[in-house]
C-alpha positions as CSV (number, residue, x, y, z in Angstrom):
1,X,241.1,-37.7,235.5
2,X,244.1,-37.1,233.7
3,X,245.3,-35.1,231.0
4,X,245.0,-36.3,227.4
5,X,247.6,-38.0,225.9
6,X,247.5,-36.0,223.1
7,X,246.9,-32.3,223.7
8,X,246.7,-29.2,222.2
9,X,250.0,-28.1,222.8
10,X,251.8,-31.8,221.6
11,X,249.3,-31.0,218.1
12,X,250.7,-27.5,218.2
13,X,254.5,-28.7,217.7
14,X,254.1,-32.0,215.9
15,X,252.0,-29.5,213.5
16,X,255.6,-27.6,213.0
17,X,257.7,-30.9,212.9
18,X,260.6,-31.0,211.2
19,X,259.4,-33.3,208.4
20,X,261.8,-32.9,205.7
21,X,264.5,-30.0,206.5
22,X,267.8,-32.4,205.6
23,X,270.8,-31.0,205.9
24,X,273.1,-30.7,202.2
25,X,276.2,-31.6,203.6
26,X,276.3,-32.5,207.5
27,X,278.6,-33.4,209.7
28,X,276.9,-36.3,211.4
29,X,274.0,-38.0,210.4
30,X,272.6,-40.2,212.9
31,X,268.9,-42.3,212.6
32,X,266.9,-43.6,215.5
33,X,264.2,-45.7,215.2
34,X,261.9,-47.2,217.9
35,X,261.1,-50.8,217.3
36,X,258.0,-50.9,220.0
37,X,256.1,-48.1,217.2
38,X,257.9,-48.0,214.1
39,X,258.6,-44.4,214.7
40,X,261.9,-43.1,212.9
41,X,264.0,-39.7,213.2
42,X,267.4,-38.8,210.9
43,X,268.9,-35.8,212.1
44,X,272.0,-33.7,210.6
45,X,274.5,-31.3,211.9
46,X,277.1,-29.6,211.5
47,X,279.2,-27.8,214.2
48,X,281.0,-24.9,215.3
49,X,284.8,-24.9,216.1
50,X,283.8,-25.1,219.5
51,X,281.8,-28.1,218.7
52,X,278.1,-26.9,219.2
53,X,275.6,-27.7,217.2
54,X,275.6,-24.6,214.5
55,X,272.6,-26.2,211.9
56,X,270.2,-29.1,212.6
57,X,268.4,-30.9,209.5
58,X,265.5,-33.5,210.4
59,X,263.4,-36.3,208.8
60,X,261.2,-37.1,210.9
61,X,258.6,-39.9,210.7
62,X,256.6,-40.3,213.7
63,X,253.6,-40.5,215.8
64,X,252.3,-36.9,217.2
65,X,254.5,-37.1,220.8
66,X,257.3,-38.4,218.2
67,X,256.8,-34.7,216.1
68,X,256.5,-32.6,218.6
69,X,259.2,-34.0,220.5
70,X,261.6,-33.1,217.7
71,X,259.8,-30.2,217.1
72,X,261.3,-29.0,220.4
73,X,264.5,-30.5,219.9
74,X,264.8,-29.1,216.8
75,X,264.2,-25.2,218.1
76,X,266.7,-25.6,221.1
77,X,269.2,-27.4,219.4
78,X,271.4,-25.1,218.2
79,X,274.0,-23.6,220.2
80,X,274.7,-26.6,222.7
81,X,277.4,-28.6,222.9
82,X,277.8,-32.7,222.4
83,X,277.6,-33.2,226.4
84,X,274.6,-30.5,226.5
85,X,272.8,-32.7,224.5
86,X,273.7,-35.9,226.0
87,X,272.8,-34.7,229.8
88,X,269.2,-34.0,228.2
89,X,268.8,-37.1,226.4
90,X,269.8,-39.0,229.9
91,X,267.5,-36.6,231.7
92,X,264.2,-37.0,229.3
93,X,265.3,-40.8,229.8
94,X,265.4,-40.7,233.6
95,X,261.7,-38.3,234.0
96,X,260.3,-40.9,231.4
97,X,261.0,-43.8,234.0
98,X,260.3,-41.7,236.7
99,X,264.1,-41.6,238.5
100,X,264.0,-37.8,237.9
101,X,262.5,-34.3,237.6
102,X,261.5,-32.8,234.5
103,X,264.6,-31.8,232.6
104,X,265.7,-28.7,231.8
105,X,264.9,-28.0,228.4
106,X,262.1,-25.6,227.1
107,X,258.7,-27.2,226.9
108,X,258.8,-30.6,227.9
109,X,256.6,-30.4,230.8
110,X,254.0,-31.0,228.0
111,X,254.7,-34.9,227.9
112,X,253.6,-35.0,231.5
113,X,250.0,-36.9,230.1
114,X,252.8,-39.7,228.7
115,X,254.8,-40.6,231.8
116,X,251.7,-43.3,232.7
117,X,252.8,-44.5,228.8
118,X,255.7,-46.6,228.9
119,X,254.9,-47.8,225.0
120,X,255.1,-44.0,224.4
121,X,258.8,-43.3,225.9
122,X,260.7,-44.4,223.0
123,X,259.2,-42.6,219.9
124,X,259.3,-38.9,222.5
125,X,263.2,-40.2,223.3
126,X,264.6,-40.6,219.4
127,X,265.1,-36.7,218.4
128,X,267.1,-36.4,221.9
129,X,268.8,-40.1,221.1
130,X,269.8,-38.6,217.6
131,X,271.1,-35.4,217.8
132,X,273.0,-36.3,220.8
133,X,274.8,-39.2,219.0
134,X,275.0,-37.2,215.9
135,X,276.6,-34.3,217.6
136,X,279.4,-36.2,219.4
137,X,280.3,-37.8,216.4
138,X,280.4,-34.6,215.0
139,X,282.8,-33.1,217.5
140,X,285.0,-36.0,217.0
141,X,284.7,-35.9,213.1
142,X,283.3,-39.3,212.9
143,X,280.2,-39.5,210.4
144,X,278.3,-42.4,211.5
145,X,274.5,-43.5,210.9
146,X,272.8,-45.1,213.6
147,X,269.9,-47.3,214.2
């Protein structure tokens, strides 16, 4: 028997997702939407002099999987560079598609029950895609919003 898609840990993380904690004056903002399920994540970031995330804000309108993923991203993004965040995004994408191991990001293994549900992958990736893009934009000084 397979594990339930919405397990206790996913629901716990979803409940603590940053639903509407935006930054007042972010260096960069990126919005990502899933055309499959309609989930949406808006990410604001500030970076320090070394280009590492110093503050993060999010507006999350997603299913429990997207909310849980956003919570994991928000919990561990501060201090990471744009390159590290892009690497995490790519590793997550590879893992979800069966092309790689569980990413080296705290807590992502809880999404293992979602692996056979490809329609759910976009929602899980949203926060990682938005943060990686926002960090890259902030590090280069290009504030942009993307869908």
